[in-house]
TORGUTI-936104 format. One record per residue: residue in one letter; x, y, z of N, C-alpha, C, CB in turn. Coordinates in pm, whole numbers. Glycine has a CB too. Layout:
  code     n.x     n.y     n.z    ca.x    ca.y    ca.z     c.x     c.y     c.z    cb.x    cb.y    cb.z
     A       X       Y       Z       X       Y       Z       X       Y       Z       X       Y       Z
...
END
This chain:
  code     n.x     n.y     n.z    ca.x    ca.y    ca.z     c.x     c.y     c.z    cb.x    cb.y    cb.z
     M      68   -1661    2262      63   -1555    2109    -103   -1557    2098     158   -1640    1926
     N    -146   -1440    2134    -247   -1525    2087    -294   -1480    1931    -370   -1520    2194
     R    -451   -1481    1871    -397   -1499    1712    -371   -1396    1633    -484   -1566    1628
     A    -462   -1263    1719    -418   -1105    1679    -261   -1087    1674    -479    -988    1799
     E    -209   -1122    1787     -51   -1095    1808      12   -1181    1690      13   -1150    1974
     A       4   -1318    1626      16   -1446    1572      38   -1356    1413    -136   -1572    1605
     I     -87   -1290    1365    -144   -1230    1220     -45   -1114    1162    -308   -1157    1243
     R     -46   -1020    1289      36    -901    1353     182    -966    1247      52    -904    1578
     A     196   -1022    1347     369   -1108    1338     445   -1156    1153     337   -1312    1443
     A     333   -1217    1127     324   -1288    1012     348   -1190     895     193   -1359    1005
     L     242   -1110     902     195    -976     765     383    -877     807     -45    -816     839
     A     375    -845     958     522    -783     952     621    -869     921     565    -725    1075
     T     625    -995     873     762   -1079     883     735   -1083     727     778   -1247     989
     C     644   -1081     611     594   -1012     454     646    -901     433     444    -979     430
     L     650    -850     561     655    -639     482     816    -630     530     507    -449     608
     R     888    -755     604    1031    -690     635    1111    -752     497    1110    -747     809
     Q    1047    -819     380    1145    -847     286    1180    -713     189    1093    -971     203
     L    1099    -612     246    1155    -472     178    1280    -406     209    1067    -369     204
     D    1376    -421     168    1466    -302     196    1431    -157     259    1515    -274      79
     G    1551    -174     310    1520     -15     394    1397      31     468    1523      99     295
     V    1239     -35     451    1193      58     595    1159     -42     748    1020     153     550
     Q    1092      41     800    1090      21     928     975     -27     952    1118     120    1000
     V     918    -173    1088     819    -214    1009     769    -208    1140     819    -340     908
     S     655    -174    1202     608    -238    1292     466    -276    1298     641    -181    1382
     E     435    -414    1417     328    -479    1421     206    -386    1500     365    -613    1486
     Y     222    -314    1523     153    -195    1566     165     -67    1477     200    -164    1699
     L      57      18    1546      76     122    1519     179     216    1639     -56     159    1491
     L     233     288    1502     330     381    1573     305     510    1633     419     408    1495
     G     327     551    1733     337     713    1793     423     795    1731     383     727    1938
     N     561     752    1710     695     850    1637     756     716    1440     908     851    1843
     P     678     749    1374     716     710    1292     800     754    1218     655     688    1258
     T     896     651    1159     999     711    1078    1005     655     935    1131     693    1145
     A    1004     759     875     947     706     743    1078     702     619     809     821     693
     P    1091     551     569     942     508     447     887     389     607    1011     370     201
     G     823     327     564     758     203     700     612     171     647     736     286     899
     F     579      65     757     469      10     752     456     -14     909     464    -109     653
     E     300      46     905     269       9    1039     104     -90    1056     268     167    1125
     I      81    -178    1126     -53    -231    1125    -107    -240    1220     -71    -331    1081
     D    -281    -289    1213    -401    -298    1289    -478    -302    1271    -431    -254    1345
     I    -571    -321    1325    -710    -381    1305    -780    -324    1227    -785    -391    1406
     D    -848    -409    1124    -889    -245    1078   -1037    -242    1144    -897    -209     875
     P   -1068    -107    1122   -1220     -96    1153   -1331    -225    1086   -1265      57    1086
     E   -1358    -255    1037   -1432    -358    1007   -1413    -487    1145   -1377    -402     848
     G   -1316    -509    1131   -1299    -581    1254   -1289    -733    1268   -1397    -545    1327
     V   -1333    -793    1375   -1358    -976    1302   -1507   -1038    1370   -1194   -1119    1374
     N   -1545   -1064    1222   -1684   -1159    1205   -1636   -1289    1244   -1756   -1170    1041
     W   -1742   -1280    1375   -1693   -1428    1446   -1797   -1568    1403   -1704   -1405    1640
     D   -1739   -1697    1395   -1811   -1776    1332   -1896   -1774    1226   -1855   -1808    1394
     Q   -1772   -1804    1117   -1813   -1799     987   -1834   -1927     931   -1727   -1730     912
     A   -1796   -2038    1046   -1795   -2187    1028   -1895   -2237    1159   -1621   -2255    1033
     M   -1953   -2307    1152   -1996   -2397    1278   -1910   -2448    1342   -2070   -2500    1258
     G   -1922   -2441    1440   -1864   -2530    1579   -1751   -2454    1633   -1802   -2694    1544
     R   -1770   -2268    1589   -1612   -2140    1649   -1533   -2246    1551   -1529   -2128    1892
     G   -1569   -2256    1428   -1423   -2328    1299   -1337   -2189    1263   -1507   -2409    1091
     L   -1434   -2097    1209   -1355   -2011    1176   -1375   -1837    1192   -1341   -2053    1057
     D   -1311   -1751    1157   -1377   -1639    1197   -1266   -1544    1094   -1384   -1614    1385
     E   -1323   -1468    1044   -1289   -1363     991   -1236   -1239    1024   -1356   -1347     951
     W   -1113   -1204    1025   -1043   -1082    1098   -1048    -978     971    -867   -1118    1163
     W   -1026    -878     986   -1019    -757     895    -826    -684     953   -1199    -624     945
     F    -728    -655     880    -651    -605     891    -596    -472     825    -608    -682     889
     L    -514    -387     850    -519    -274     799    -341    -260     818    -636    -166     876
     V    -269    -237     672    -157    -268     703    -137     -92     596     -91    -454     660
     R     -19     -55     699     -40     173     613      91     149     637    -142     379     722
     G     148     191     464     267     207     448     286     390     383     313      74     348
     F     366     374     460     428     535     424     524     582     388     434     609     497
     V     564     715     335     694     762     274     689     913     314     705     736     103
     A     804     951     339     784    1133     390     796    1156     267     904    1234     503
     Q     706    1255     217     691    1372     103     762    1486      81     583    1427     109
     A     894    1419      72     946    1530      69    1028    1598     -59    1013    1520     168
     T     973    1524    -176     986    1552    -295     835    1497    -385    1128    1485    -335
     D     734    1582    -425     630    1515    -476     603    1384    -555     594    1587    -532
     V     722    1397    -654     777    1268    -776     812    1173    -720     898    1288    -871
     G     913    1161    -636     981    1091    -567     874     992    -487    1070    1180    -488
     A     824    1043    -345     724     952    -288     611     933    -318     705     965    -191
     Q     567    1004    -428     457     890    -489     513     780    -589     338     969    -579
     K     608     770    -623     666     663    -744     733     535    -597     843     769    -891
     K     760     590    -507     759     441    -416     646     418    -371     846     427    -291
     R     527     503    -350     382     440    -284     310     383    -400     274     560    -206
     D     362     419    -547     337     292    -639     373     217    -661     328     282    -715
     E     488     200    -635     589      87    -642     553     -12    -553     729     126    -612
     W     526      54    -440     475     -80    -307     302    -107    -336     497       1     -90
     I     220     -59    -408      92    -108    -451     108    -265    -473      43     -30    -585
     G     148    -299    -558     100    -433    -592     243    -511    -504      79    -464    -793
     T     375    -452    -509     443    -530    -402     399    -610    -261     520    -447    -365
     V     364    -515    -176     275    -550     -68     192    -640     -62     214    -471     -39
     K     105    -683    -181      -4    -750    -189      67    -867    -279    -133    -664    -247
     A     156    -895    -388     221   -1021    -348     274   -1049    -230     309   -1045    -417
     L     441    -981    -149     512   -1027     -17     329   -1083      12     617    -870     115
     I     241   -1046      60     153   -1111     188      96   -1222     150      37   -1026     246
     E      81   -1246      17     -57   -1346     -80     105   -1463     -67    -149   -1258    -330
     A     223   -1403     -91     268   -1527    -124     219   -1687     -49     405   -1500    -107
     D     239   -1644      30     198   -1770     138     -14   -1738     191     349   -1738     334
     R     -36   -1791     175    -158   -1765     192    -224   -1813     342    -219   -1823      76
     T    -145   -1921     378    -163   -1903     549     -50   -1821     635    -161   -2058     621
     L      -5   -1764     600     107   -1667     651     170   -1730     766      52   -1523     695
     G     277   -1853     680     318   -1908     776     289   -2017     901     336   -1834     798
     G     154   -2012     867      33   -2149     943     -45   -2019    1063     160   -2348    1075
     A     -38   -1869    1066    -124   -1839    1155    -270   -1830    1168     -91   -1756    1177
     C    -291   -1885    1021    -412   -1839     900    -481   -1969     866    -342   -1766     740
     Q    -557   -1969     832    -620   -2053     720    -608   -2047     632    -708   -2064     700
     A    -625   -1899     563    -595   -1823     469    -638   -1629     460    -657   -1910     368
     C    -571   -1598     378    -545   -1415     333    -576   -1367     198    -382   -1366     341
     R    -620   -1274     230    -596   -1142     113    -620   -1063      87    -604   -1130      31
     V    -523   -1003     -10    -531    -866      -1    -676    -765     -85    -385    -831     -61
     V    -788    -753     -54    -910    -748     -71    -901    -568    -150   -1000    -785      89
     K    -820    -506     -94    -782    -337    -127    -722    -237    -107    -831    -279    -118
     T    -672    -188    -167    -560     -63    -161    -612      30    -181    -450     -53    -245
     V    -517     151     -86    -622     290    -141    -490     373     -89    -821     334     -44
     P    -484     463    -171    -346     542    -198    -404     695     -42    -333     619    -448
     R    -335     698      12    -364     811     106    -276     875     134    -412     789     213
     S    -268    1054     113    -190    1138     215    -243    1158     378    -184    1282     149
     F    -131    1142     489    -147    1135     633     -62    1292     660     -70     972     713
     G     -97    1335     766    -114    1459     799      21    1444     830    -223    1509     897
     T      46    1559     858     229    1673     908     240    1599    1051     210    1926     945
     A     365    1503    1087     400    1461    1243     475    1606    1304     525    1302    1251
     T     426    1662    1381     431    1767    1486     555    1772    1501     360    1748    1615
     A     633    1662    1560     767    1677    1620     886    1682    1490     793    1539    1731
     T     858    1649    1391     935    1637    1301     906    1753    1134     922    1479    1291
     N     776    1792    1171     719    1908    1050     707    1797     895     875    2076    1021
     T     690    1651     925     717    1601     800     526    1552     790     869    1459     797
     T     567    1573     597     408    1531     585     447    1388     513     290    1654     475
     Y     344    1318     517     347    1177     423     283    1135     336     335    1083     471
     T     303    1024     226     206    1011     183     267     846     161     157    1121      73
     G     183     762      73     123     615     143      -4     537      53      49     657     312
     A      18     449     144    -111     361     107    -178     280     194     -86     275      14
     E    -294     246     193    -367     107     326    -413     -12     260    -531     157     423
     W    -334    -110     293    -391    -218     226    -491    -297     331    -273    -310     167
     R    -602    -318     287    -716    -421     391    -696    -580     339    -918    -371     361
     V    -695    -624     419    -644    -760     401    -726    -834     481    -499    -782     436
     K    -787    -962     437    -864   -1039     528    -881   -1149     526    -958   -1013     540
     V    -852   -1197     688    -783   -1351     698    -849   -1441     763    -656   -1359     765
     M    -879   -1545     742    -961   -1644     791    -860   -1718     905   -1018   -1744     664
     A    -906   -1751    1016    -834   -1781    1117    -918   -1880    1214    -789   -1654    1178
     T    -911   -1926    1295    -935   -1992    1438    -847   -1943    1525    -921   -2142    1446
     L    -949   -1923    1618    -925   -1848    1745    -871   -1895    1820   -1008   -1810    1805
END
């Protein structure tokens, strides 16, 4: 398993502590709400943050989404997740040994487009996670 796979798996393990949600270590082509998906953040990887290839800075994006069947109910679920997801990820800052340290640095509420196949509109949030790890 490469470093990115190990980090994705560790983040997914954290999220699976939430009841009744689908969790994918990768972007979902056909998501089922409520759920979470994980991707490498557009910030990417900043290599060589310590001498001798000692540490790299990885950025991951965790996206949580819920079907916006009702205006208030979907937003309440999203609001509940905002602090909970941060706490779950940071409970073990080494992500079970997958990295040296991690920290959720930002959470942004989002509205997502409509899934064509199901005609479902989603609301949710994105968490930016900074992960310090060796290659």
